[in-house]
PLY file of the C-alpha trace (Angstrom):
ply
format ascii 1.0
element vertex 434
property float x
property float y
property float z
element edge 433
property int vertex1
property int vertex2
end_header
18.24 132.21 -58.95
17.58 131.94 -62.68
19.24 129.33 -64.86
18.57 131.42 -67.96
21.69 132.47 -69.89
22.13 136.24 -70.12
22.61 137.94 -73.47
26.24 138.36 -74.58
27.99 141.50 -73.37
31.48 143.03 -73.41
33.32 144.63 -70.50
36.28 146.98 -70.90
38.69 148.62 -68.46
41.70 150.90 -69.05
45.36 150.41 -68.26
47.31 152.99 -66.28
50.50 154.99 -66.16
52.10 156.72 -63.21
52.36 160.36 -64.23
54.00 161.90 -61.19
55.78 160.72 -58.06
57.57 157.47 -58.94
60.10 156.40 -56.29
59.20 159.26 -53.92
55.98 157.29 -53.23
58.16 154.66 -51.51
59.08 157.36 -48.95
55.50 158.30 -48.07
55.09 161.04 -50.67
51.96 161.17 -52.85
51.96 159.97 -56.46
49.42 160.21 -59.29
48.43 157.47 -61.73
46.00 157.99 -64.62
43.94 155.81 -66.92
45.08 155.06 -70.49
42.84 154.67 -73.51
44.68 151.38 -74.13
42.27 148.86 -72.64
41.41 145.26 -71.87
38.21 143.83 -73.43
36.27 140.83 -72.12
33.52 139.18 -74.17
31.03 137.07 -72.18
28.80 134.66 -74.16
26.73 131.60 -73.17
28.65 128.32 -73.42
27.27 125.66 -75.81
27.14 123.36 -72.77
25.49 125.20 -69.84
27.49 123.02 -67.42
30.82 124.36 -68.69
32.74 127.56 -67.99
35.51 128.42 -70.44
38.32 131.00 -70.25
40.04 132.05 -73.46
42.92 134.53 -73.63
44.13 134.38 -77.26
46.91 136.94 -76.68
48.70 134.50 -74.34
47.45 131.32 -76.09
45.26 130.27 -73.15
42.06 128.26 -73.66
40.69 126.12 -70.84
37.29 124.68 -69.92
36.02 123.50 -66.53
32.84 121.60 -65.74
30.94 123.48 -63.04
30.21 120.24 -61.23
33.95 119.84 -60.59
33.90 122.93 -58.36
33.59 122.04 -54.64
30.83 124.62 -54.13
29.71 123.57 -50.64
33.22 123.64 -49.22
34.01 127.00 -50.82
30.73 128.75 -49.93
31.47 128.17 -46.24
34.33 130.68 -46.55
32.55 133.40 -48.57
31.30 136.09 -46.19
28.22 138.27 -46.75
27.29 141.69 -45.36
23.99 142.92 -43.89
22.66 143.48 -47.44
23.50 139.84 -48.26
26.27 140.88 -50.68
29.60 138.99 -50.79
32.34 140.83 -48.94
35.93 140.65 -50.24
38.28 139.39 -47.53
41.37 141.39 -46.47
43.57 138.67 -48.00
43.04 135.60 -50.15
41.32 132.90 -48.07
43.76 129.94 -47.79
40.92 127.40 -47.64
39.47 128.69 -50.95
42.94 128.68 -52.51
43.37 125.07 -51.40
39.99 124.04 -52.83
40.87 125.61 -56.19
44.36 124.10 -56.40
43.00 120.85 -57.79
41.41 122.74 -60.67
44.68 124.41 -61.66
46.66 121.28 -62.42
48.64 121.32 -65.64
49.42 125.04 -65.51
52.58 124.77 -63.39
54.86 125.08 -66.43
53.22 128.31 -67.62
53.03 130.86 -64.84
50.97 133.46 -66.72
48.34 130.81 -67.60
48.28 129.64 -63.99
47.81 133.18 -62.62
45.10 134.10 -65.14
43.11 130.92 -64.37
43.62 131.37 -60.62
42.29 134.95 -60.75
39.31 133.90 -62.87
38.33 130.90 -60.72
38.78 132.71 -57.40
36.46 135.55 -58.49
34.04 133.11 -60.15
33.44 130.99 -57.04
33.04 134.07 -54.83
30.70 136.05 -57.10
28.69 133.29 -58.82
27.21 129.96 -57.72
26.38 126.57 -59.19
22.96 127.69 -60.45
24.50 130.13 -62.94
24.41 128.86 -66.50
27.85 128.16 -68.01
29.48 131.03 -69.86
32.54 131.54 -72.06
34.90 134.42 -71.18
37.28 135.71 -73.87
39.92 138.31 -72.95
41.64 140.56 -75.50
44.00 143.38 -74.57
45.52 146.33 -76.39
47.93 146.82 -73.47
51.51 145.52 -73.66
51.73 142.78 -71.03
54.42 143.14 -68.36
55.28 146.75 -69.23
54.09 148.32 -65.97
50.86 149.57 -67.57
48.38 147.70 -65.38
47.44 144.91 -67.79
46.72 142.44 -64.97
44.62 145.00 -63.08
42.51 145.86 -66.13
41.93 142.12 -66.64
40.96 141.69 -62.97
38.55 144.65 -63.19
36.91 143.23 -66.33
36.46 139.84 -64.66
35.20 141.43 -61.43
32.64 143.53 -63.31
31.46 140.66 -65.54
31.10 138.18 -62.68
29.42 140.80 -60.48
26.85 141.30 -63.25
26.32 137.55 -63.69
25.97 137.16 -59.92
23.38 139.92 -59.81
25.42 142.09 -57.44
25.55 145.30 -59.51
23.22 147.38 -61.66
23.86 147.85 -65.39
25.63 151.12 -66.24
23.77 153.87 -68.12
26.18 156.83 -68.59
27.46 157.45 -72.13
31.12 158.17 -72.90
30.47 161.83 -73.72
28.42 162.44 -70.56
29.97 163.92 -67.43
31.39 161.50 -64.88
29.78 161.84 -61.43
32.17 163.24 -58.83
30.80 161.14 -55.97
31.64 157.50 -55.29
29.38 155.00 -57.05
28.46 151.91 -54.96
28.60 149.58 -57.98
32.09 150.82 -58.85
33.23 150.44 -55.25
32.00 146.83 -55.32
33.86 146.12 -58.59
36.99 147.87 -57.27
37.11 145.91 -54.01
36.69 142.55 -55.73
39.16 143.43 -58.48
41.77 143.99 -55.75
41.21 140.34 -54.77
41.85 139.46 -58.43
45.05 141.53 -58.35
46.15 139.63 -55.23
45.81 136.41 -57.24
48.25 137.92 -59.77
50.66 139.82 -57.50
50.30 138.78 -53.87
50.37 142.22 -52.25
49.42 144.93 -54.77
48.94 148.57 -53.79
45.37 148.70 -55.14
46.22 151.70 -57.31
46.17 149.93 -60.68
42.72 148.40 -60.17
41.37 151.67 -58.73
42.39 153.54 -61.90
41.02 150.76 -64.12
37.71 150.84 -62.26
37.12 154.56 -61.79
39.01 156.03 -64.77
40.33 159.60 -64.67
43.29 159.61 -62.29
44.08 158.63 -58.71
46.36 160.34 -56.20
47.67 157.88 -53.63
49.94 158.03 -50.64
51.32 155.20 -48.56
50.68 155.38 -44.85
53.78 155.78 -42.69
52.18 153.28 -40.30
52.33 149.75 -41.77
48.94 148.76 -40.30
47.15 151.73 -41.86
45.87 151.59 -45.45
47.12 153.91 -48.16
45.23 157.16 -48.73
43.56 157.23 -52.15
41.83 160.19 -53.79
39.96 159.64 -57.06
40.21 162.34 -59.74
37.30 160.97 -61.75
36.66 164.13 -63.75
40.02 164.41 -65.56
39.16 164.75 -69.28
41.21 162.87 -71.90
44.67 164.39 -72.50
46.60 163.38 -75.64
49.55 161.13 -74.88
52.29 159.26 -76.71
53.40 156.13 -74.85
56.75 154.62 -75.83
57.92 151.18 -74.70
61.71 150.92 -74.96
61.42 147.13 -74.49
64.50 147.35 -72.25
63.97 144.94 -69.32
64.25 146.37 -65.83
64.25 145.26 -62.21
61.96 147.41 -60.08
63.45 145.98 -56.87
67.01 146.88 -57.94
66.00 150.41 -58.95
64.12 151.03 -55.70
67.09 149.61 -53.79
69.48 151.87 -55.68
67.54 154.99 -54.65
67.56 153.72 -51.07
71.36 153.35 -51.08
71.75 156.83 -52.57
69.46 158.28 -49.91
71.39 156.56 -47.13
74.71 157.82 -48.53
73.65 161.41 -49.33
70.55 162.14 -47.24
71.06 165.91 -47.28
71.01 165.80 -51.12
68.44 163.11 -51.89
65.82 163.93 -49.26
65.21 167.40 -50.77
64.77 165.76 -54.20
62.13 163.41 -52.78
60.47 166.34 -50.97
60.40 168.31 -54.23
58.68 165.38 -55.97
56.06 165.33 -53.21
55.42 169.07 -53.67
55.26 168.60 -57.44
52.51 165.97 -57.05
50.47 168.31 -54.86
50.75 171.00 -57.52
49.75 168.53 -60.23
46.71 167.47 -58.16
45.65 171.11 -57.82
45.88 171.55 -61.59
44.16 168.26 -62.49
41.17 169.02 -60.26
40.65 172.51 -61.70
36.91 172.86 -62.39
37.56 174.31 -65.87
40.47 172.07 -66.87
41.69 173.10 -70.34
44.71 174.08 -72.43
46.24 176.27 -69.71
46.18 173.37 -67.26
47.65 170.88 -69.76
50.49 173.36 -70.41
51.27 173.40 -66.67
51.19 169.60 -66.57
53.75 169.50 -69.38
56.06 171.77 -67.36
55.65 169.47 -64.36
56.41 166.42 -66.54
59.78 167.93 -67.51
60.61 168.84 -63.90
59.62 165.39 -62.63
61.82 163.68 -65.22
64.79 165.82 -64.14
64.25 164.83 -60.51
64.10 161.14 -61.49
67.37 161.54 -63.42
68.90 162.99 -60.25
67.84 159.79 -58.44
69.76 157.73 -61.01
66.77 155.76 -62.34
66.79 156.84 -65.98
68.42 154.85 -68.79
70.06 155.73 -72.14
66.99 154.37 -73.97
64.67 156.64 -71.97
66.94 159.64 -72.57
66.91 158.81 -76.29
63.09 158.84 -76.25
63.14 162.24 -74.53
65.83 163.64 -76.84
63.95 162.65 -80.02
60.68 164.02 -78.65
62.33 167.29 -77.64
64.09 167.66 -81.00
60.81 167.22 -82.89
58.99 169.45 -80.34
56.07 167.06 -79.83
55.63 167.70 -76.11
57.00 166.96 -72.64
58.52 163.53 -71.98
59.38 161.65 -68.81
60.03 158.08 -67.77
57.10 156.33 -66.08
57.25 153.61 -63.47
60.48 152.36 -61.95
62.71 153.54 -64.83
65.90 151.77 -65.91
64.16 150.91 -69.18
60.47 150.19 -69.59
58.21 153.02 -70.77
58.22 156.78 -71.27
55.21 159.07 -71.68
54.93 162.25 -73.72
52.18 164.78 -73.02
51.63 166.01 -76.55
51.59 169.74 -77.35
48.19 171.10 -78.40
49.44 172.39 -81.76
51.42 169.34 -82.96
50.37 168.08 -86.37
49.64 164.38 -86.82
52.39 164.09 -89.44
54.98 165.15 -86.86
53.66 162.58 -84.35
53.93 159.85 -86.99
57.45 161.02 -87.88
58.39 160.72 -84.20
56.85 157.26 -83.94
58.81 156.12 -87.01
62.02 157.39 -85.42
61.23 155.49 -82.23
60.55 152.39 -84.32
63.99 152.75 -85.92
65.46 152.70 -82.42
63.67 149.40 -81.72
60.98 150.97 -79.53
57.18 150.62 -79.79
54.91 153.67 -79.54
51.19 154.04 -78.96
49.01 157.07 -79.61
46.70 157.10 -76.63
45.17 159.48 -74.11
45.34 160.06 -70.39
42.25 160.13 -68.21
38.79 159.35 -69.54
36.32 156.67 -68.46
36.95 153.64 -66.29
35.24 150.26 -66.52
32.27 150.07 -68.89
29.93 147.61 -70.59
28.66 147.16 -74.13
25.37 145.31 -74.56
24.11 143.42 -77.59
21.75 145.58 -79.64
20.95 143.22 -82.51
21.16 139.44 -82.65
23.73 139.33 -85.44
25.99 142.12 -84.16
29.50 141.00 -85.14
31.03 142.66 -82.07
29.54 139.80 -80.03
30.74 137.02 -82.30
33.15 134.74 -80.44
35.03 133.90 -83.64
35.35 137.53 -84.70
36.45 138.62 -81.23
39.14 135.91 -81.02
40.43 136.59 -84.52
41.17 140.32 -84.33
44.73 140.28 -85.65
46.22 143.08 -83.55
45.66 146.06 -81.29
44.57 148.32 -84.15
41.84 145.90 -85.27
40.54 145.56 -81.71
40.45 149.34 -81.24
38.80 149.97 -84.63
35.98 147.59 -83.71
35.59 148.21 -79.98
37.35 151.36 -78.72
35.20 153.54 -76.49
35.67 156.56 -78.75
34.58 154.52 -81.80
31.47 152.82 -80.36
28.92 155.23 -78.86
26.87 152.40 -77.29
29.38 151.86 -74.45
27.83 152.57 -71.03
29.56 153.57 -67.77
28.64 154.10 -64.12
0 1
1 2
2 3
3 4
4 5
5 6
6 7
7 8
8 9
9 10
10 11
11 12
12 13
13 14
14 15
15 16
16 17
17 18
18 19
19 20
20 21
21 22
22 23
23 24
24 25
25 26
26 27
27 28
28 29
29 30
30 31
31 32
32 33
33 34
34 35
35 36
36 37
37 38
38 39
39 40
40 41
41 42
42 43
43 44
44 45
45 46
46 47
47 48
48 49
49 50
50 51
51 52
52 53
53 54
54 55
55 56
56 57
57 58
58 59
59 60
60 61
61 62
62 63
63 64
64 65
65 66
66 67
67 68
68 69
69 70
70 71
71 72
72 73
73 74
74 75
75 76
76 77
77 78
78 79
79 80
80 81
81 82
82 83
83 84
84 85
85 86
86 87
87 88
88 89
89 90
90 91
91 92
92 93
93 94
94 95
95 96
96 97
97 98
98 99
99 100
100 101
101 102
102 103
103 104
104 105
105 106
106 107
107 108
108 109
109 110
110 111
111 112
112 113
113 114
114 115
115 116
116 117
117 118
118 119
119 120
120 121
121 122
122 123
123 124
124 125
125 126
126 127
127 128
128 129
129 130
130 131
131 132
132 133
133 134
134 135
135 136
136 137
137 138
138 139
139 140
140 141
141 142
142 143
143 144
144 145
145 146
146 147
147 148
148 149
149 150
150 151
151 152
152 153
153 154
154 155
155 156
156 157
157 158
158 159
159 160
160 161
161 162
162 163
163 164
164 165
165 166
166 167
167 168
168 169
169 170
170 171
171 172
172 173
173 174
174 175
175 176
176 177
177 178
178 179
179 180
180 181
181 182
182 183
183 184
184 185
185 186
186 187
187 188
188 189
189 190
190 191
191 192
192 193
193 194
194 195
195 196
196 197
197 198
198 199
199 200
200 201
201 202
202 203
203 204
204 205
205 206
206 207
207 208
208 209
209 210
210 211
211 212
212 213
213 214
214 215
215 216
216 217
217 218
218 219
219 220
220 221
221 222
222 223
223 224
224 225
225 226
226 227
227 228
228 229
229 230
230 231
231 232
232 233
233 234
234 235
235 236
236 237
237 238
238 239
239 240
240 241
241 242
242 243
243 244
244 245
245 246
246 247
247 248
248 249
249 250
250 251
251 252
252 253
253 254
254 255
255 256
256 257
257 258
258 259
259 260
260 261
261 262
262 263
263 264
264 265
265 266
266 267
267 268
268 269
269 270
270 271
271 272
272 273
273 274
274 275
275 276
276 277
277 278
278 279
279 280
280 281
281 282
282 283
283 284
284 285
285 286
286 287
287 288
288 289
289 290
290 291
291 292
292 293
293 294
294 295
295 296
296 297
297 298
298 299
299 300
300 301
301 302
302 303
303 304
304 305
305 306
306 307
307 308
308 309
309 310
310 311
311 312
312 313
313 314
314 315
315 316
316 317
317 318
318 319
319 320
320 321
321 322
322 323
323 324
324 325
325 326
326 327
327 328
328 329
329 330
330 331
331 332
332 333
333 334
334 335
335 336
336 337
337 338
338 339
339 340
340 341
341 342
342 343
343 344
344 345
345 346
346 347
347 348
348 349
349 350
350 351
351 352
352 353
353 354
354 355
355 356
356 357
357 358
358 359
359 360
360 361
361 362
362 363
363 364
364 365
365 366
366 367
367 368
368 369
369 370
370 371
371 372
372 373
373 374
374 375
375 376
376 377
377 378
378 379
379 380
380 381
381 382
382 383
383 384
384 385
385 386
386 387
387 388
388 389
389 390
390 391
391 392
392 393
393 394
394 395
395 396
396 397
397 398
398 399
399 400
400 401
401 402
402 403
403 404
404 405
405 406
406 407
407 408
408 409
409 410
410 411
411 412
412 413
413 414
414 415
415 416
416 417
417 418
418 419
419 420
420 421
421 422
422 423
423 424
424 425
425 426
426 427
427 428
428 429
429 430
430 431
431 432
432 433
C-alpha cells in the first residue's frame, strides 16, 4: 500500500426529515424519510506530520490529534473481518474487543459527551477502513444542520467519515455523476459499502439506530422503511433515489422534547382507546403507501407535489389526534396557513422540535421571507431548503490554490450561509456523485 498522501478532497452528505408516518412506524406501519439540502461537509487534507491523524469539528469546538503509532493496530486487525473479495465487512454490532482497544485513546473526553462520541465514531471507522501504512491526514467537519434537532446530523457525519475513510483505504471508486445528471435507480455497490459502514458509525453515536438516517444520507432522495414485526428480522427499506428536489421550509421551534415520553404517551392512548387509536395508526400506514406511489411516479412534477401537500396536511391532523403536537408547532402551522405558503406538519416525535412546510409552487420569495421573519419573532429558526436530491458526494481539488480546500478558510466560515455559499451542491458544479 502506498504511503503517498492523496490530494485534498471534500465529502458531503445530507441530513434528513421524516415526511410521513411518525409514531405509526413504532406499530409496524411504513414511514418515509427524505434527504435535506442542509448538509455536513468534511474536508480531508494531508497532515503536516504524516504520523499524525487530526479530527477538527469547529462547530462543537473539537480539535484533537493522535499519533498513528499509538493505535494498537495488530490487536485491532485481528477483529476486522474480510469477505471473499478481501474487503472489510462491517460487523452486526460494535466489536467489544475493538471498543476496548480504542478506550485508551479516548481519555480526557469523559466530561464532554459529544466530543467523546465524535472521536469514538471517527477512530472506530478509521481503524477498520485504514491501516498503519496510510499517511496521516487531517479531517475537518462543518455542518449546516442544527445538531440534536432530529435532522440526522450524526448520520450525515458518519456517512462523510465512512466515505472519506473508504476512499483513503482504497475500498471504493471515485464518483463521476454530476448533480444535474439522473440518479441511477439500481443499487450502487460503492454506496452500499459506505451505507453499511456508516451504520457502524451511527452505532458509535446512538447504540441501536434504525439505519434510516444513514441510508438517506448515503443514497439521497427518500427512503420508505418498515419495522419487522419479528424482532430478529431486519427492517424493510426501499430507496426512492429518483425523487427530485422539492422546495421546503424547515422550522426549528427550539422547544426541547422527549421522544421516549411522546412514544410512551401514544402507547398509553392506544391501550386505553384501541378502537379509536388503531384506525388512526392504520390511516397513517395507508397515507404512507399513497405517498410512496406518488413519490415514485415516473414523471414526478407539480401535480404530484400538490398531492404530497394534501397528504402533509392529513398526516399532521392524524398526529394531532395522537396528542403529539405542541402549541409551538401549531403556531408554525397557523402562521404558514395564514400567509398561504404551503402545507405544514410536525416532523419527528413532535412535542416541540421541528416542523416542515412543503412550499406552494406559486409563492413569491418575499412572502417566504415575511414568514421566516414572523417565525423569528416567535423565537423559532427557519431554513429554506429542499427535499430529496443527491446523497453523499465528493469534491476534488481542481487547482492547487483552490480556496475551497484551504484548511484555514474551511474552519473559518462564520455560519451556515457562508458554508453554503462556498460549498453547496447547487452552487458548485464540480461535485460528483455515485
